[in-house]
N, C-alpha and C positions, 0 to 999 in steps of 0.2 A: 188735200188732206195733209201732206208734208209740206212744209215751208223749206225752201232752198235758202241757206245762209250764204251771204256774199262775203268773200275775204276783203278786209279793208285794204283800200289802195292808197299809197302815199300820194300827196298832192304833187303838181308839177314842180313847185318850188322845191320840195324835198328831193325830187329826182335831180334837179339841177345841182343841189347843194351836195348830194351823195356822190354825183359824178365828178365834182370839183371844179366844174365849168363856172361856177359863180362863187362869190363869197358872201358873207352876211352884209358887208356894207354895200355891195353891188356896184362898187366903183372899178373893180378889176384890178386895183393897186396892191392888195394883200390877199393872195390866194390862200385858201384853207390849208392848214397842215393836215397831214395824214392822220394824226391823233384826233383832230378836231372832226374830220369826216367819220372816223370810226366811232367817236362818242356820239355823234349824231345818229349813226345807224343803230347804236346801243339803245338810244332814247326810243327810236321808232319801234325796235324790236320789243322793248319793255311794253310799249302801248298795245302792240299786236298780241304779245303773251297775256297780258291782263284781259284783253278782248276775248281771247280764246278760253281763258279760265273762267271767265263770266259765263260763257255759253255752255261750259260743262255742266251736265246734269249731276245731281246727287248719287244717282244710281244708274246702272246700265249705260256706261259711257260708250259711244260709238268709236269703233277703231279709227276711222278716218279722222275724227276730231282729235284723238290722242296723238295719232301719227302728225298732225298738224302741229300740235304743242310740242311734241319732241323735236320736230325739225326745227321750230323756232328757238328752242331752248338750246339746241346744239349749235346752231348759228351764232347765237348770242355767246356761248362759250368760246367759239372760235374767235369771235371778235375781241373778247376779253384777252385771249392769248396774243393776239396781234398787238394790242395795246401794251401788254407787258413786255413783248420783245422789242417794241419801239422804246419804251423807257430804259430797257436795259442797254440798248445801243446808245441811247443819249449819255447814259452813265459812263460808257466806255470811252466816249470821245473826250 
């Protein structure tokens, strides 16, 4: 009767990139900067937020779905703050 919605999972490649264990070139010579990792996380969160918003019904939104959306948006805001802090630290140097 009711369909269970699965939460989108990042690919293995994204997990490696987010952990900083690899870089885009794959050579290991130029590790990703923290700002690059945070921007990649933002992109993934944007995709997850748009997916959750796409699943929102026009009326009678379920609390778990709204909670999931708010959690993703909170995490997005925190990452934006971290990027701003990194940029302000770079300006001080």
